[in-house]
All heavy atoms as an XYZ file, in Angstrom:
829
protein
N      15.466     14.781     -7.916
C      14.882     13.530     -8.218
C      14.943     12.606     -7.013
O      15.999     12.474     -6.384
C      15.592     12.927     -9.442
C      14.990     11.596     -9.871
S      15.729     11.103    -11.445
C      15.953      9.376    -11.095
N      13.895     11.946     -6.716
C      13.874     11.014     -5.582
C      14.635      9.759     -5.909
O      14.672      9.319     -7.044
C      12.417     10.688     -5.210
O      12.391      9.762     -4.164
N      15.217      9.118     -4.875
C      15.943      7.871     -5.061
C      15.022      6.737     -5.446
O      15.493      5.702     -5.880
C      16.719      7.485     -3.803
C      15.748      7.171     -2.678
C      17.711      8.494     -3.430
C      16.397      6.551     -1.534
N      13.793      6.903     -5.274
C      12.867      5.776     -5.393
C      12.235      5.740     -6.768
O      11.099      5.227     -6.925
C      11.770      5.895     -4.309
C      12.318      6.077     -2.908
C      11.232      6.443     -1.970
C      13.046      4.814     -2.440
N      12.913      6.218     -7.796
C      12.241      6.348     -9.068
C      12.834      5.514    -10.205
O      12.168      5.204    -11.158
C      12.266      7.806     -9.526
C      11.528      8.767     -8.621
C      11.666     10.167     -9.133
C      10.108      8.382     -8.489
N      14.099      5.171    -10.157
C      14.767      4.572    -11.344
C      14.250      3.166    -11.609
O      13.941      2.384    -10.717
C      16.260      4.541    -11.108
N      14.144      2.823    -12.858
C      13.827      1.477    -13.299
C      12.534      0.929    -12.784
O      12.507     -0.217    -12.309
N      11.442      1.636    -12.900
C      10.200      1.185    -12.280
C       9.142      0.930    -13.332
O       8.392      1.832    -13.676
C       9.726      2.252    -11.308
S      10.886      2.570    -10.010
N       9.055     -0.317    -13.790
C       7.949     -0.653    -14.669
C       7.759     -2.166    -14.656
O       8.728     -2.890    -14.456
C       8.174     -0.164    -16.062
O       9.255     -0.860    -16.655
N       6.593     -2.608    -14.853
C       6.325     -4.036    -14.945
C       5.501     -4.297    -16.185
O       4.562     -3.583    -16.469
C       5.538     -4.502    -13.722
N       5.896     -5.291    -16.949
C       5.172     -5.569    -18.211
C       3.795     -6.167    -17.950
O       2.869     -5.993    -18.704
C       6.001     -6.458    -19.088
O       6.270     -7.685    -18.424
N       3.642     -6.918    -16.850
C       2.363     -7.538    -16.509
C       2.032     -7.218    -15.062
O       2.361     -7.964    -14.150
C       2.447     -9.047    -16.698
C       2.749     -9.467    -18.115
C       2.923    -10.970    -18.175
C       3.291    -11.373    -19.608
N       3.529    -12.784    -19.716
N       1.381     -6.074    -14.816
C       1.165     -5.635    -13.452
C       0.342     -6.645    -12.628
O       0.441     -6.696    -11.423
C       0.421     -4.336    -13.570
C       0.285     -4.024    -14.998
C       0.913     -5.135    -15.788
N      -0.505     -7.447    -13.279
C      -1.328     -8.406    -12.512
C      -0.562     -9.697    -12.194
O      -1.051    -10.505    -11.398
C      -2.593     -8.747    -13.312
C      -3.478     -7.534    -13.473
O      -3.481     -6.670    -12.563
O      -4.164     -7.436    -14.507
N       0.558     -9.863    -12.760
C       1.342    -11.069    -12.559
C       2.158    -10.896    -11.253
O       3.051    -10.053    -11.174
C       2.265    -11.265    -13.752
C       3.141    -12.471    -13.633
O       3.034    -13.241    -12.662
O       3.961    -12.647    -14.584
N       1.859    -11.748    -10.277
C       2.526    -11.669     -8.984
C       4.036    -11.828     -9.120
O       4.818    -11.128     -8.459
C       1.959    -12.692     -8.033
C       2.503    -12.679     -6.602
C       2.286    -11.298     -5.983
C       1.854    -13.760     -5.754
N       4.463    -12.733     -9.999
C       5.910    -12.906    -10.166
C       6.583    -11.632    -10.712
O       7.656    -11.277    -10.266
C       6.192    -14.089    -11.114
C       5.751    -15.427    -10.541
S       6.634    -15.874     -9.035
C       8.232    -16.214     -9.720
N       5.898    -10.962    -11.623
C       6.442     -9.728    -12.126
C       6.509     -8.667    -11.049
O       7.478     -7.898    -10.959
C       5.592     -9.221    -13.338
N       5.485     -8.635    -10.198
C       5.489     -7.663     -9.090
C       6.585     -7.985     -8.075
O       7.222     -7.093     -7.555
C       4.138     -7.647     -8.402
C       3.000     -7.071     -9.271
S       3.356     -5.415     -9.972
C       3.411     -4.465     -8.455
N       6.818     -9.262     -7.831
C       7.887     -9.624     -6.926
C       9.265     -9.221     -7.472
O      10.075     -8.691     -6.742
C       7.877    -11.161     -6.676
C       6.661    -11.628     -5.897
O       5.886    -10.826     -5.371
N       6.465    -12.905     -5.842
N       9.464     -9.418     -8.784
C      10.711     -8.975     -9.418
C      10.850     -7.473     -9.347
O      11.919     -6.944     -9.084
C      10.769     -9.497    -10.828
C      11.082    -10.952    -10.994
C      11.405    -11.341    -12.429
N      10.310    -11.081    -13.345
C       9.283    -11.908    -13.609
N       9.199    -13.056    -12.986
N       8.334    -11.553    -14.450
N       9.748     -6.782     -9.587
C       9.775     -5.340     -9.576
C      10.110     -4.832     -8.182
O      10.900     -3.889     -8.021
C       8.405     -4.783     -9.983
C       8.264     -3.271    -10.015
C       9.230     -2.655    -11.002
C       6.828     -2.878    -10.403
N       9.558     -5.448     -7.146
C       9.874     -5.065     -5.745
C      11.361     -5.284     -5.471
O      11.988     -4.425     -4.877
C       9.023     -5.872     -4.774
N      11.917     -6.377     -5.908
C      13.354     -6.666     -5.702
C      14.204     -5.620     -6.431
O      15.191     -5.090     -5.884
C      13.728     -8.073     -6.223
C      13.271     -9.143     -5.303
C      13.655    -10.524     -5.876
C      13.086    -11.626     -5.020
N      13.431    -12.978     -5.569
N      13.812     -5.291     -7.684
C      14.523     -4.300     -8.436
C      14.484     -2.936     -7.765
O      15.495     -2.213     -7.674
C      13.939     -4.249     -9.827
C      14.546     -3.158    -10.701
C      13.802     -3.019    -12.040
O      12.930     -3.859    -12.372
N      14.097     -1.987    -12.774
N      13.320     -2.563     -7.275
C      13.191     -1.269     -6.624
C      13.910     -1.197     -5.287
O      14.488     -0.180     -4.953
C      11.715     -0.916     -6.488
C      11.488      0.547     -6.556
N      10.497      1.190     -5.819
C      12.158      1.539     -7.218
C      10.576      2.493     -6.042
N      11.563      2.720     -6.895
N      13.928     -2.281     -4.550
C      14.712     -2.327     -3.268
C      16.191     -2.145     -3.633
O      16.890     -1.401     -2.913
C      14.458     -3.631     -2.567
N      16.672     -2.785     -4.673
C      18.066     -2.624     -5.055
C      18.381     -1.171     -5.430
O      19.365     -0.627     -5.026
C      18.373     -3.541     -6.203
C      19.797     -3.479     -6.672
C      20.048     -4.403     -7.849
C      21.501     -4.239     -8.311
N      21.793     -5.005     -9.514
N      17.451     -0.572     -6.188
C      17.611      0.848     -6.585
C      17.688      1.745     -5.348
O      18.538      2.630     -5.302
C      16.458      1.261     -7.483
O      16.437      0.430     -8.669
C      16.571      2.728     -7.877
N      16.831      1.538     -4.405
C      16.821      2.309     -3.179
C      18.140      2.146     -2.429
O      18.778      3.149     -2.015
C      15.645      1.946     -2.278
C      14.331      2.365     -2.914
C      15.810      2.573     -0.891
C      13.095      1.801     -2.255
N      18.625      0.954     -2.310
C      19.907      0.714     -1.623
C      21.061      1.376     -2.334
O      22.002      1.891     -1.669
C      20.172     -0.776     -1.458
C      19.394     -1.397     -0.343
O      19.242     -0.821      0.741
N      18.827     -2.578     -0.615
N      21.069      1.401     -3.644
C      22.133      1.999     -4.407
C      22.121      3.530     -4.353
O      23.112      4.160     -4.678
C      22.088      1.521     -5.860
C      22.433      0.045     -6.001
C      22.203     -0.497     -7.414
O      21.596      0.209     -8.239
O      22.655     -1.613     -7.648
N      20.995      4.083     -3.973
C      20.861      5.553     -4.018
C      20.567      6.163     -2.642
O      19.926      7.186     -2.569
C      19.789      5.917     -5.041
N      21.018      5.511     -1.621
C      20.777      6.027     -0.236
C      21.281      7.456     -0.051
O      20.683      8.223      0.696
C      21.439      5.124      0.798
C      20.868      3.765      0.914
C      21.617      2.946      1.957
C      21.175      1.537      2.018
N      21.996      0.752      2.951
N      22.351      7.794     -0.731
C      22.955      9.111     -0.606
C      21.987     10.226     -0.964
O      22.087     11.342     -0.464
C      24.234      9.181     -1.373
C      24.051      9.060     -2.865
N      23.828      7.800     -3.466
C      24.015      9.964     -3.860
C      23.679      7.980     -4.762
N      23.779      9.287     -5.033
N      21.080      9.983     -1.917
C      20.134     10.985     -2.317
C      19.162     11.311     -1.210
O      18.847     12.472     -0.932
C      19.388     10.529     -3.607
C      18.335     11.577     -3.986
C      20.350     10.337     -4.744
N      18.668     10.257     -0.505
C      17.819     10.487      0.653
C      18.520     11.275      1.744
O      17.926     12.079      2.418
C      17.251      9.152      1.171
N      19.800     10.953      1.930
C      20.588     11.693      2.934
C      20.580     13.189      2.645
O      20.496     14.001      3.572
C      22.020     11.170      2.968
C      22.166      9.852      3.668
S      21.920      9.989      5.430
C      23.520     10.547      5.946
N      20.628     13.556      1.389
C      20.559     14.983      1.007
C      19.237     15.574      1.383
O      19.117     16.804      1.602
C      20.816     15.176     -0.475
C      22.237     14.851     -0.884
C      22.424     15.001     -2.366
C      23.814     14.622     -2.767
N      23.997     14.681     -4.256
N      18.221     14.731      1.478
C      16.861     15.186      1.843
C      16.625     15.061      3.368
O      15.546     15.302      3.860
C      15.800     14.396      1.106
C      15.880     14.619     -0.401
C      14.963     13.702     -1.194
O      14.170     12.916     -0.586
O      15.002     13.748     -2.442
N      17.678     14.664      4.129
C      17.594     14.563      5.574
C      17.063     13.244      6.074
O      16.697     13.163      7.260
N      17.010     12.197      5.234
C      16.481     10.901      5.648
C      17.553      9.842      5.417
O      18.111      9.765      4.329
C      15.237     10.540      4.837
C      14.769      9.124      5.170
C      14.149     11.551      5.076
N      17.894      9.101      6.483
C      18.905      8.041      6.341
C      18.206      6.692      6.219
O      17.482      6.257      7.098
C      19.837      8.049      7.547
C      20.973      7.088      7.373
C      22.056      7.220      8.436
O      22.033      8.209      9.213
O      22.892      6.336      8.496
N      18.481      6.038      5.135
C      17.920      4.697      4.877
C      18.973      3.690      5.315
O      20.111      3.742      4.872
C      17.602      4.510      3.377
C      16.419      5.461      3.009
C      17.212      3.076      3.111
C      16.110      5.461      1.561
N      18.574      2.767      6.177
C      19.478      1.717      6.642
C      19.548      0.627      5.611
O      20.647      0.201      5.221
C      19.010      1.165      8.020
C      19.886      0.007      8.464
C      18.958      2.271      9.059
N      18.405      0.139      5.167
C      18.360     -0.884      4.115
C      16.974     -0.922      3.503
O      16.012     -0.460      4.071
C      18.710     -2.255      4.710
C      17.636     -2.776      5.660
C      17.957     -4.185      6.179
O      18.645     -4.936      5.470
O      17.449     -4.524      7.268
N      16.922     -1.533      2.320
C      15.664     -1.813      1.661
C      15.738     -3.227      1.096
O      16.777     -3.650      0.646
C      15.434     -0.821      0.524
N      14.623     -3.939      1.218
C      14.603     -5.288      0.681
C      13.131     -5.610      0.295
O      12.232     -4.892      0.705
C      15.102     -6.337      1.688
C      14.435     -6.309      3.046
C      13.338     -7.112      3.305
C      14.872     -5.429      4.041
C      12.675     -7.073      4.534
C      14.256     -5.396      5.305
C      13.180     -6.215      5.531
O      12.535     -6.171      6.721
N      12.971     -6.657     -0.497
C      11.650     -7.034     -0.989
C      11.140     -8.278     -0.239
O      11.909     -9.213     -0.021
C      11.688     -7.241     -2.440
N       9.889     -8.254      0.082
C       9.164     -9.442      0.518
C       7.939     -9.545     -0.367
O       6.967     -8.759     -0.185
C       8.741     -9.366      2.034
C       9.963     -9.226      2.909
C       7.891    -10.517      2.421
C       9.645     -9.014      4.402
N       7.958    -10.447     -1.283
C       6.882    -10.526     -2.275
C       6.750     -9.236     -3.022
O       7.767     -8.619     -3.376
N       5.554     -8.718     -3.227
C       5.354     -7.452     -3.920
C       5.428     -6.221     -3.022
O       4.828     -5.179     -3.301
C       3.970     -7.588     -4.541
C       3.248     -8.453     -3.533
C       4.261     -9.400     -2.998
N       6.174     -6.340     -1.920
C       6.329     -5.247     -0.973
C       7.793     -4.889     -0.817
O       8.627     -5.789     -0.639
C       5.702     -5.663      0.400
O       4.323     -5.969      0.235
C       5.859     -4.505      1.406
N       8.065     -3.639     -0.838
C       9.429     -3.138     -0.575
C       9.435     -2.633      0.853
O       8.641     -1.766      1.249
C       9.806     -1.994     -1.529
C      11.213     -1.472     -1.206
C       9.752     -2.468     -2.982
N      10.283     -3.180      1.675
C      10.461     -2.784      3.058
C      11.685     -1.849      3.154
O      12.760     -2.203      2.706
C      10.671     -3.970      4.003
C      10.826     -3.522      5.452
C       9.468     -4.943      3.885
N      11.465     -0.658      3.685
C      12.508      0.318      3.772
C      12.709      0.639      5.251
O      11.801      1.162      5.912
C      12.172      1.633      3.022
C      13.307      2.650      3.115
C      11.839      1.321      1.539
N      13.887      0.300      5.790
C      14.185      0.605      7.181
C      14.910      1.940      7.244
O      15.925      2.132      6.553
C      15.081     -0.489      7.828
O      14.403     -1.729      7.704
C      15.343     -0.197      9.296
N      14.378      2.855      8.027
C      14.882      4.201      8.146
C      15.590      4.351      9.489
O      15.140      3.810     10.507
C      13.784      5.224      8.051
C      12.926      5.175      6.771
C      11.714      6.029      6.885
C      13.754      5.550      5.568
N      16.687      5.056      9.522
C      17.391      5.323     10.759
C      16.581      6.339     11.570
O      16.056      7.280     11.019
C      18.787      5.887     10.522
C      19.587      6.013     11.766
C      21.012      6.323     11.529
C      21.776      6.266     12.848
N      23.188      6.452     12.587
N      16.486      6.096     12.841
C      15.715      6.965     13.713
C      14.582      6.222     14.363
O      14.235      5.075     13.981
N      13.946      6.860     15.301
C      12.847      6.247     16.057
C      11.608      7.081     16.021
O      10.625      6.776     16.747
C      13.273      6.022     17.546
O      13.645      7.238     18.098
C      14.427      5.006     17.600
N      11.556      8.103     15.209
C      10.398      8.979     15.130
C       9.695      8.746     13.802
O       9.848      9.545     12.847
C      10.817     10.434     15.290
C       9.666     11.414     15.151
O       8.521     10.969     15.359
O       9.923     12.595     14.904
N       8.903      7.696     13.699
C       8.213      7.366     12.442
C       7.242      8.476     12.073
O       7.112      8.807     10.902
C       7.509      6.036     12.554
C       6.912      5.521     11.260
C       7.993      5.328     10.185
C       6.170      4.212     11.485
N       6.604      9.105     13.048
C       5.698     10.216     12.712
C       6.457     11.343     12.040
O       5.953     11.950     11.090
C       4.966     10.725     13.964
C       3.893      9.729     14.451
O       3.363      8.987     13.602
O       3.626      9.713     15.641
N       7.657     11.609     12.517
C       8.450     12.660     11.897
C       8.925     12.232     10.515
O       8.960     13.071      9.574
N       9.232     10.952     10.340
C       9.652     10.472      9.035
C       8.514     10.493      8.040
O       8.734     10.625      6.818
C      10.237      9.037      9.179
C      11.529      8.982      9.977
C      11.894      7.529     10.283
C      12.662      9.667      9.220
N       7.291     10.404      8.511
C       6.130     10.475      7.622
C       6.088     11.828      6.930
O       5.562     11.944      5.808
C       4.832     10.258      8.384
C       4.591      8.818      8.787
C       3.296      8.697      9.567
C       3.112      7.311     10.146
N       1.921      7.218     10.984
N       6.612     12.852      7.550
C       6.625     14.161      6.954
C       7.536     14.195      5.711
O       7.435     15.076      4.856
C       7.077     15.227      7.926
O       8.411     15.065      8.268
N       8.410     13.204      5.582
C       9.212     13.065      4.353
C       8.488     12.139      3.376
O       8.452     12.370      2.177
C      10.590     12.489      4.680
C      11.396     12.146      3.443
C      12.083     13.030      2.644
C      11.580     10.859      2.856
N      12.657     12.347      1.600
C      12.367     11.020      1.731
C      11.155      9.580      3.204
C      12.752      9.929      0.935
C      11.544      8.484      2.417
C      12.342      8.687      1.296
N       7.905     11.082      3.881
C       7.273     10.044      3.032
C       6.104     10.632      2.241
O       6.044     10.522      1.035
C       6.769      8.867      3.858
C       7.959      8.138      4.496
C       5.960      7.896      3.007
C       7.596      7.154      5.595
N       5.181     11.313      2.911
C       3.973     11.805      2.228
C       4.281     12.807      1.130
O       3.894     12.586     -0.022
C       3.025     12.360      3.259
C       2.355     11.315      4.066
C       1.262     11.856      4.981
N       0.756     10.848      5.872
C       0.731     10.934      7.191
N       1.197     12.045      7.755
N       0.250      9.974      7.905
N       4.962     13.931      1.414
C       5.134     14.912      0.324
C       6.219     14.545     -0.693
O       6.136     14.951     -1.831
C       5.520     16.197      1.084
C       6.142     15.718      2.354
C       5.431     14.430      2.695
N       7.222     13.813     -0.272
C       8.341     13.533     -1.173
C       8.128     12.254     -1.943
O       8.164     12.189     -3.165
C       9.660     13.457     -0.403
O       9.864     14.686      0.329
C      10.836     13.237     -1.337
N       7.859     11.168     -1.251
C       7.708      9.857     -1.846
C       6.379      9.718     -2.593
O       6.356      9.347     -3.754
C       7.837      8.789     -0.741
C       7.710      7.389     -1.244
C       8.799      6.776     -1.812
C       6.535      6.696     -1.100
C       8.682      5.466     -2.253
C       6.408      5.407     -1.550
C       7.500      4.782     -2.129
N       5.301      9.995     -1.910
C       3.985      9.744     -2.473
C       3.643     10.598     -3.704
O       2.801     10.196     -4.515
C       2.895      9.955     -1.403
S       2.855      8.668     -0.173
N       4.283     11.712     -3.827
C       3.941     12.645     -4.911
C       4.699     12.384     -6.218
O       4.472     13.057     -7.187
C       4.129     14.075     -4.457
C       3.301     14.437     -3.281
C       1.810     14.104     -3.468
O       1.237     14.411     -4.527
N       1.225     13.451     -2.499
N       5.576     11.374     -6.225
C       6.376     11.097     -7.414
C       5.474     10.346     -8.433
O       4.875      9.325     -8.075
C       7.579     10.241     -7.067
C       8.535     10.908     -6.112
C       9.103     12.177     -6.710
O       9.379     12.242     -7.893
N       9.324     13.191     -5.874
N       5.362     10.775     -9.673
C       4.502     10.150    -10.635
C       4.815      8.652    -10.857
O       3.944      7.851    -10.998
C       4.751     10.943    -11.926
C       5.238     12.285    -11.454
C       5.968     12.027    -10.180
N       6.100      8.309    -10.885
C       6.462      6.886    -11.134
C       6.051      6.033     -9.946
O       5.652      4.874    -10.110
C       7.955      6.751    -11.387
C       8.352      7.290    -12.745
C       9.799      7.050    -13.015
C      10.179      7.575    -14.381
N      11.587      7.309    -14.691
N       6.122      6.586     -8.739
C       5.687      5.855     -7.540
C       4.182      5.658     -7.610
O       3.688      4.552     -7.294
C       6.103      6.580     -6.255
C       7.632      6.666     -6.150
C       5.496      5.927     -5.040
C       8.343      5.353     -6.111
N       3.445      6.659     -7.971
C       1.987      6.521     -8.092
C       1.615      5.379     -9.045
O       0.738      4.578     -8.755
C       1.368      7.828     -8.568
C       1.419      8.946     -7.544
C       0.057      9.393     -7.301
C       0.069     10.562     -6.361
N      -0.782     10.344     -5.233
N       2.320      5.272    -10.186
C       2.051      4.174    -11.156
C       2.338      2.838    -10.506
O       1.596      1.876    -10.691
C       2.871      4.381    -12.422
C       2.316      5.421    -13.374
C       2.938      5.306    -14.734
N       4.375      5.445    -14.737
C       5.019      6.584    -14.924
N       4.379      7.697    -15.131
N       6.332      6.576    -14.940
N       3.441      2.710     -9.760
C       3.758      1.458     -9.130
C       2.715      1.078     -8.070
O       2.319     -0.087     -7.991
C       5.154      1.573     -8.468
C       6.333      1.661     -9.452
C       7.607      1.961     -8.673
C       6.461      0.392    -10.262
N       2.278      2.034     -7.309
C       1.243      1.796     -6.321
C      -0.071      1.356     -6.980
O      -0.709      0.422     -6.511
C       1.031      3.033     -5.436
C       2.232      3.413     -4.547
C       1.976      4.779     -3.957
C       2.507      2.372     -3.517
N      -0.387      1.990     -8.117
C      -1.588      1.617     -8.809
C      -1.511      0.212     -9.400
O      -2.532     -0.487     -9.511
C      -1.897      2.616     -9.988
C      -2.393      3.916     -9.500
O      -2.869      4.028     -8.333
O      -2.307      4.925    -10.257
N      -0.313     -0.272     -9.681
C      -0.107     -1.607    -10.181
C      -0.166     -2.661     -9.040
O      -0.239     -3.839     -9.322
C       1.262     -1.736    -10.887
C       1.300     -0.952    -12.196
C       2.693     -1.013    -12.808
O       3.657     -1.424    -12.194
N       2.799     -0.486    -14.033
N      -0.081     -2.194     -7.795
C      -0.164     -3.128     -6.691
C       1.051     -3.230     -5.790
O       1.067     -3.941     -4.802
N       2.128     -2.512     -6.157
C       3.316     -2.563     -5.297
C       3.033     -1.828     -4.008
O       2.229     -0.865     -3.994
C       4.477     -1.849     -6.032
C       5.894     -2.293     -5.618
C       6.135     -3.751     -5.924
C       6.928     -1.434     -6.336
N       3.566     -2.313     -2.903
C       3.370     -1.661     -1.600
C       4.737     -1.381     -1.014
O       5.746     -2.037     -1.360
C       2.664     -2.575     -0.651
C       1.244     -2.939     -1.047
C       0.582     -3.883     -0.080
O       1.239     -4.565      0.698
N      -0.715     -3.881     -0.078
N       4.783     -0.406     -0.127
C       6.011     -0.048      0.591
C       5.712     -0.058      2.072
O       4.633      0.420      2.473
C       6.502      1.308      0.195
C       6.901      1.391     -1.271
C       5.988      1.593     -2.284
C       8.241      1.220     -1.644
C       6.354      1.599     -3.608
C       8.651      1.249     -2.956
C       7.683      1.430     -3.943
O       8.062      1.468     -5.247
N       6.623     -0.594      2.833
C       6.509     -0.494      4.308
C       7.739      0.252      4.790
O       8.891     -0.165      4.531
C       6.454     -1.904      4.962
C       6.548     -1.793      6.463
C       5.202     -2.636      4.560
N       7.539      1.355      5.415
C       8.621      2.132      6.007
C       8.677      1.760      7.480
O       7.666      1.790      8.167
C       8.383      3.645      5.801
C       8.553      4.049      4.381
C       7.493      4.045      3.525
C       9.772      4.481      3.919
C       7.628      4.407      2.209
C       9.964      4.830      2.587
C       8.857      4.833      1.708
N       9.847      1.439      7.949
C      10.015      0.918      9.316
C      11.110      1.759     10.009
O      12.158      2.001      9.434
C      10.446     -0.533      9.265
C      10.644     -1.195     10.614
C      11.029     -2.611     10.442
N       9.879     -3.371      9.894
C       9.990     -4.508      9.184
N      11.164     -5.028      8.924
N       8.932     -5.084      8.740
N      10.811      2.183     11.255
C      11.863      2.876     11.984
C      12.665      1.896     12.826
O      12.442      0.689     12.826
C      11.275      4.053     12.814
C      10.451      3.579     14.029
O      10.429      2.368     14.347
O       9.810      4.458     14.642
N      13.642      2.414     13.562
C      14.545      1.564     14.346
C      13.859      0.881     15.528
O      14.391     -0.045     16.042
C      15.748      2.379     14.835
C      16.640      2.885     13.671
C      17.428      1.764     13.037
O      18.366      1.244     13.597
N      16.998      1.351     11.838
N      12.673      1.367     15.904
C      11.913      0.710     16.967
C      11.009     -0.406     16.426
O      10.305     -1.046     17.177
C      11.015      1.735     17.730
C      11.796      2.596     18.644
O      12.901      2.228     19.102
N      11.291      3.774     18.943
N      10.995     -0.552     15.132
C      10.129     -1.573     14.500
C       8.753     -1.099     14.185
O       7.905     -1.842     13.665
N       8.425      0.192     14.441
C       7.137      0.735     14.077
C       7.105      0.843     12.547
O       8.098      1.180     11.905
C       6.892      2.094     14.691
C       6.708      2.032     16.200
C       6.360      3.399     16.775
O       5.420      4.007     16.244
O       7.060      3.808     17.702
N       5.927      0.574     11.972
C       5.817      0.516     10.524
C       4.721      1.462     10.000
O       3.755      1.685     10.685
C       5.501     -0.923     10.074
C       6.628     -1.870     10.378
C       6.314     -3.291      9.942
O       5.130     -3.608      9.630
O       7.249     -4.090      9.900
N       4.929      1.886      8.768
C       3.966      2.685      8.058
C       3.800      2.121      6.651
O       4.756      2.088      5.873
C       4.418      4.130      8.011
C       3.528      5.079      7.248
C       2.209      5.253      7.642
C       3.963      5.783      6.165
C       1.386      6.112      6.904
C       3.162      6.660      5.456
C       1.849      6.809      5.826
O       1.045      7.670      5.144
N       2.605      1.614      6.364
C       2.339      1.017      5.046
C       1.927      2.082      4.071
O       1.050      2.924      4.383
C       1.201     -0.018      5.181
C       0.689     -0.614      3.876
C       1.774     -1.503      3.220
C      -0.554     -1.414      4.080
N       2.560      2.047      2.917
C       2.193      2.952      1.855
C       1.690      2.114      0.673
O       2.431      1.254      0.140
C       3.397      3.825      1.415
C       3.040      4.692      0.219
C       3.883      4.667      2.593
N       0.422      2.271      0.333
C      -0.139      1.608     -0.826
C      -0.963      2.641     -1.596
O      -0.939      3.836     -1.271
C      -0.959      0.370     -0.453
C      -2.121      0.706      0.466
O      -2.503      1.890      0.628
O      -2.667     -0.240      1.064
N      -1.707      2.205     -2.580
C      -2.385      3.162     -3.435
C      -3.467      3.933     -2.682
O      -3.841      5.016     -3.054
C      -2.971      2.511     -4.673
C      -4.058      1.520     -4.468
C      -4.460      0.941     -5.808
C      -5.541     -0.110     -5.638
N      -5.923     -0.661     -6.920
N      -3.984      3.369     -1.554
C      -4.994      4.104     -0.802
C      -4.424      5.045      0.206
O      -5.093      6.019      0.597
C      -5.966      3.121     -0.079
O      -5.216      2.338      0.825
C      -6.654      2.235     -1.086
N      -3.187      4.844      0.656
C      -2.616      5.713      1.690
C      -1.863      6.911      1.141
O      -1.575      7.852      1.885
C      -1.714      4.903      2.644
O      -0.635      4.366      1.933
N      -1.521      6.878     -0.112
C      -0.852      8.025     -0.712
C      -1.927      8.947     -1.290
O      -1.844     10.014     -1.508
C       0.121      7.611     -1.819
S       1.761      7.251     -1.208
């Protein structure tokens, strides 16, 4: 089970405040379950929310290599797909500051 799955639902997906709370909740979930990503070979430094976006900072400087984890592992989770369809976005950032936006069109 991916670390990015627990507690993911919003009662009013169109409500920006609900999406902001959902992003905060999901960032907290990611931070609490970093050890699961480590088992998959990915080290998460931190996760936090900015509005309806969850920013996930990953250890390392090879964002292209990290995408090989994001696409097949993260994007294929059914609960993540639902969140993306509701409007939640994720930004994965490496230690060099390079970013990869994941939204409903990029997964």
